[in-house]
C-alpha positions in Angstrom: 14.1 11.3 20.6 10.5 12.3 20.3 8.0 10.9 17.9 8.4 13.8 15.5 12.0 14.8 15.8 15.4 13.1 15.2 18.6 14.6 16.6 16.9 17.9 17.1 15.3 18.3 13.7 11.8 17.6 12.5 11.5 14.3 10.7 11.7 14.6 6.9 9.2 12.3 5.2 8.4 11.4 1.6 5.1 9.8 0.8 4.4 8.3 -2.7 0.8 8.3 -4.0 0.3 11.3 -1.7 -2.4 13.1 -3.7 -5.4 11.0 -2.6 -6.6 8.2 -0.5 -4.4 6.8 2.2 -1.4 8.7 0.9 -3.2 12.1 1.3 -4.4 11.0 4.8 -0.8 10.2 5.8 0.4 13.5 4.4 -2.2 15.3 6.5 -1.4 13.4 9.6 2.3 13.8 9.4 2.0 17.5 8.5 -0.4 18.2 11.4 2.3 17.1 13.8 4.7 19.6 12.4 6.8 17.2 10.4 8.3 18.1 7.0 6.6 16.2 4.3 6.9 15.8 0.5 3.8 14.4 -1.1 4.5 12.8 -4.5 2.1 11.6 -7.2 1.6 11.6 -11.0 0.2 15.0 -11.5 2.5 17.8 -12.7 1.1 20.3 -10.1 0.2 20.1 -6.4 -3.3 18.7 -5.8 -6.0 20.7 -4.2 -6.1 20.3 -0.5 -2.4 19.8 0.0 -1.8 20.8 3.6 0.0 24.1 4.3 3.6 23.3 4.9 3.7 20.2 2.8 5.7 20.1 -0.5 4.7 18.4 -3.7 6.9 16.6 -6.2 5.9 14.7 -9.3 7.0 11.1 -9.0 5.9 8.1 -11.2 7.0 5.1 -9.1 7.6 3.1 -12.3 10.3 5.6 -13.5 13.9 5.2 -12.4 14.5 8.8 -13.5 11.7 10.2 -11.3 13.1 8.3 -8.3 16.6 9.7 -9.0 15.1 13.2 -9.1 13.4 12.6 -5.8 16.6 11.6 -4.2 18.4 14.6 -5.6 15.6 16.9 -4.3 15.7 15.7 -0.7 19.5 15.7 -0.6 19.7 19.2 -2.0 16.8 20.8 -0.1 16.7 18.8 3.1 20.1 17.3 3.4 18.6 13.8 3.8 15.5 11.9 4.6 14.2 10.2 7.7 11.1 8.3 6.6 10.2 6.9 3.1 6.6 5.8 2.7 6.0 3.6 -0.3 2.3 4.0 -0.5 1.4 4.4 -4.2 -0.6 1.5 -5.6 -3.5 0.3 -7.7 -6.1 -2.4 -7.3 -7.0 -5.3 -9.5 -8.6 -8.6 -9.0 -9.7 -11.5 -11.2 -9.9 -15.2 -11.8 -6.7 -16.8 -12.9 -8.2 -17.9 -16.2 -9.6 -14.5 -16.9 -6.9 -12.0 -16.0 -4.4 -11.4 -18.8 -0.6 -11.4 -18.5 -0.8 -7.7 -19.3 -3.0 -7.3 -16.2 -0.4 -9.1 -14.1 2.4 -7.0 -15.5 0.6 -3.7 -14.9 -0.1 -4.4 -11.2 3.3 -5.9 -10.6 5.1 -2.9 -12.1 3.3 -0.4 -9.8 2.6 -2.3 -6.6 5.8 -4.4 -6.4 8.5 -2.8 -8.5 7.4 0.7 -7.4 8.2 -0.3 -3.8 11.4 -2.0 -4.9 12.6 1.1 -6.7 11.9 3.3 -3.7 13.8 1.0 -1.4 16.7 0.7 -3.8 16.8 4.5 -4.3 16.9 5.5 -0.7 18.7 2.6 1.0 22.2 4.0 0.2 21.3 7.3 1.7 19.9 5.7 4.8 23.1 3.6 5.2 25.3 6.7 4.9 23.1 8.5 7.5 23.2 5.5 9.8 19.4 5.8 10.2 16.2 5.8 8.3 12.8 4.2 8.3 11.2 2.5 5.3 7.4 2.1 5.5 5.8 -0.1 2.8 2.1 -0.1 2.5 0.9 -3.6 1.6 -2.5 -5.0 2.5 -4.2 -7.7 4.5 -4.2 -9.4 1.1 -0.5 -9.9 1.6 -1.2 -12.1 4.7 -4.5 -13.7 3.9 -5.3 -14.7 0.4 -9.0 -14.7 -0.7 -10.0 -16.3 -4.0 -10.2 -14.4 -7.3 -7.6 -11.9 -6.1 -4.5 -13.7 -7.3 -2.6 -10.8 -8.8 -3.3 -8.4 -5.9 -2.6 -11.1 -3.3 0.7 -12.0 -5.0 2.1 -8.5 -5.2 1.1 -7.6 -1.7 2.5 -10.8 -0.3 5.7 -10.0 -2.1 5.8 -6.5 -0.5 5.4 -8.2 2.9 8.2 -10.6 2.1 10.5 -7.8 0.9 9.7 -5.7 4.0 10.6 -8.6 6.4 13.8 -9.2 4.4 14.8 -5.5 4.7 13.9 -5.4 8.4 16.7 -8.0 9.0 19.0 -6.9 6.2 19.1 -3.2 7.0 18.8 -3.4 10.8 22.6 -3.5 11.3 22.8 -0.2 9.5 20.4 1.5 11.8 17.6 1.4 9.2 14.2 0.2 10.3 11.4 -1.3 8.1 7.7 -1.5 8.6 5.0 -3.1 6.5 1.4 -1.9 6.8 -1.4 -4.4 6.2 -4.9 -2.8 6.4 -8.0 -4.6 5.4 -10.8 -2.8 3.4 -11.3 0.8 4.1 -13.1 3.6 2.2 -10.8 5.2 -0.3 -10.5 6.1 -4.0 -8.6 2.9 -4.6 -11.7 1.4 -6.1 -11.5 4.0 -8.9 -8.1 2.5 -9.9 -9.5 -1.0 -10.4 -8.4 -2.3 -13.7 -8.4 -5.7 -15.3 -10.2 -8.2 -17.5 -12.6 -9.5 -14.9 -15.3 -6.8 -14.2 -17.5 -9.1 -12.1 -14.7 -9.5 -9.5 -13.9 -5.7 -9.6 -17.6 -4.9 -8.9 -17.4 -7.1 -5.7 -14.2 -5.5 -4.6 -15.6 -2.0 -5.1 -18.6 -3.0 -3.0 -16.3 -4.2 -0.1 -14.2 -1.0 -0.3 -17.1 1.4 -0.4 -19.0 -0.5 2.3 -16.3 -0.4 4.9 -16.8 1.7 8.1 -13.1 2.6 8.2 -11.7 5.7 6.5 -8.3 6.5 5.2 -7.8 8.9 8.2 -8.6 6.0 10.6 -5.9 3.9 8.9 -3.4 6.8 8.8 -3.7 7.3 12.5 -2.8 3.7 13.2 0.1 3.8 10.7 1.6 6.8 12.6 1.3 4.9 15.9 3.1 1.9 14.4 5.8 4.0 12.8 6.5 5.9 16.0 6.9 2.5 17.8 9.0 1.1 15.1 6.8 -1.9 14.6 7.9 -4.2 11.7 4.3 -5.3 11.0 1.5 -2.7 11.4 -2.0 -4.2 11.5 -4.4 -1.2 11.4 -7.8 -2.7 12.2 -9.7 -5.5 14.1 -11.0 -7.3 11.0 -7.5 -7.7 9.7 -6.2 -8.9 13.0 -9.0 -11.5 13.3 -8.5 -12.7 9.8 -4.8 -13.3 10.3 -5.5 -15.0 13.7 -8.0 -17.3 12.0 -5.4 -18.3 9.4 -2.7 -18.9 11.9 -4.7 -20.5 14.8 -7.9 -21.7 13.3 -6.8 -22.9 9.9 -9.7 -25.3 9.2 -12.2 -22.4 9.8 -10.1 -20.1 7.6 -10.0 -22.7 4.8 -13.7 -23.3 5.0 -14.4 -19.6 4.8 -12.2 -19.1 1.7 -13.8 -22.1 0.0 -17.3 -20.6 0.7 -16.1 -17.4 -1.0 -14.8 -19.3 -4.0 -18.1 -21.3 -4.2 -20.1 -18.1 -4.1 -18.1 -16.7 -7.0 -18.6 -19.9 -9.0 -22.4 -19.6 -8.5 -22.5 -16.0 -9.5 -20.5 -16.6 -12.6 -22.7 -19.5 -13.7 -25.8 -17.4 -13.0 -24.4 -14.5 -15.1 -23.6 -16.9 -17.9 -27.1 -18.4 -17.8 -28.7 -15.0 -17.8 -26.6 -13.9 -20.7 -27.5 -17.0 -22.7 -31.3 -16.5 -22.0 -31.1 -12.8 -23.0 -29.6 -13.7 -26.3 -32.0 -16.6 -27.0 
């Protein structure tokens, strides 16, 4: 079996959130290798720049009906699926006493239950086939948990836990599972930031836009990890170092996280002071 074929046919791949960011980069990378790809997203029509040869299908990951239509589509037109990439997601951060329960529900419905729905939809097909590969895009935030990112950390950690569970649970059926944990990289994810804590969102946007890594850089590492069947795909050196610090150098990790939290506290207090003085 080559990297791009299974039993003599080109791999059939579905990518959620495939119209932009990392999803679009994955669609380009898979298509460039001659694989059959369906990009899905919220728009009714195919996005500009969709690679020649790639298909497009509208799919809202929060909709059970849309997932059912996606399953019917691949069964009818392709006769099955080889790789499901649960990539669609949004970004949000904020302090625990500032984010609302509605903020938590919004990110959980998309980033966690969107992945759960995808896995639930295609697992029966993969079991019948006796093969398949689930690729869940999480984040380094699923492994290391910086302050003021509670909602994002929590849902991404849940995706990591779900993926590890499925790696063991579905292995006996010939189904493999990978979870991808990139650190910050330049993408349009910052544009999806939504919540009740704009100060934290501004900091996250700065980190995302300031990264030297691009979505194409991350996509290339994802393909390598998928080809090798790695259950955990770490895409970049900063992420690997952060995880190593947490596991091996825990006191250093804890001091770093506390410095971050202290920096946030000082900025909040300064902003409050400035606001008070401006209204005096």
